[in-house]
C-alpha positions in Angstrom: 0.0 0.0 0.0 1.4 3.4 -0.8 2.2 5.6 2.2 0.3 8.6 1.0 -3.1 6.8 1.4 -3.1 6.2 5.1 -1.3 9.5 5.7 -4.1 11.3 3.7 -6.8 9.6 5.7 -5.0 10.4 9.0 -4.7 14.1 8.0 -8.3 14.3 7.1 -9.4 12.7 10.3 -7.1 14.9 12.3 -8.4 18.1 10.6 -12.0 16.9 11.0 -11.6 16.3 14.7 -9.8 19.6 15.3 -12.0 21.8 13.1 -15.3 20.3 14.2 -14.4 20.8 17.9 -13.3 24.3 17.3 -16.4 25.1 15.3 -18.7 23.7 18.0 -16.6 25.4 20.8 -17.1 28.8 19.0 -20.9 28.4 19.2 -20.7 27.9 23.0 -20.1 31.6 23.7 -22.5 32.6 26.5 -25.7 34.1 25.1 -25.1 33.3 21.4 -26.5 29.8 21.4 -28.2 27.5 24.0 -26.8 24.0 23.5 -28.9 20.9 24.2 -26.2 19.4 26.3 -24.8 20.9 29.6 -22.5 23.8 28.7 -19.5 22.6 30.8 -19.7 19.1 29.4 -19.9 20.4 25.8 -16.9 22.6 26.4 -14.9 19.7 27.8 -16.0 17.4 24.9 -15.0 19.9 22.2 -11.7 20.7 23.9 -10.9 17.0 24.0 -11.9 16.6 20.4 -9.5 19.4 19.5 -6.7 17.8 21.6 -7.3 14.5 19.9 -7.1 16.1 16.5 -3.7 17.6 17.4 -2.5 14.4 18.9 -3.3 12.5 15.7 -1.5 15.1 13.7 1.6 15.0 15.9 1.6 11.2 15.7 1.3 11.2 11.9 4.2 13.7 11.6 6.3 11.7 14.0 5.7 8.4 12.2 6.3 10.0 8.8 9.5 11.5 10.0 10.8 8.3 11.4 9.7 6.2 8.4 12.8 7.2 6.4 11.3 8.3 3.1 14.5 10.0 2.1 16.6 9.2 -0.9 18.9 6.4 -0.3 22.5 7.4 0.6 25.6 5.5 1.6 24.9 2.9 4.3 26.3 3.5 7.8 29.5 1.7 8.3 30.1 1.0 4.6 33.4 1.8 3.0 33.0 4.6 0.5 35.9 5.2 -2.0 37.0 8.8 -2.0 
């Protein structure tokens, strides 16, 4: 499987979690909108969703950086003629 496919799905999921949480959190400004759920629980839920989106993004960046998708170079410990 090409690496771009799971990375793209992960980035879309990360962006969706973060942006939906931020959008819903913006609507919880006192007086602007009366949510169905308890306001404190809704704030906590949307903050956790935003944190989860950032955590997924950081995990993807870390895994992609560790994966080693760089052009091949001389191997460590090999004798290179100069």
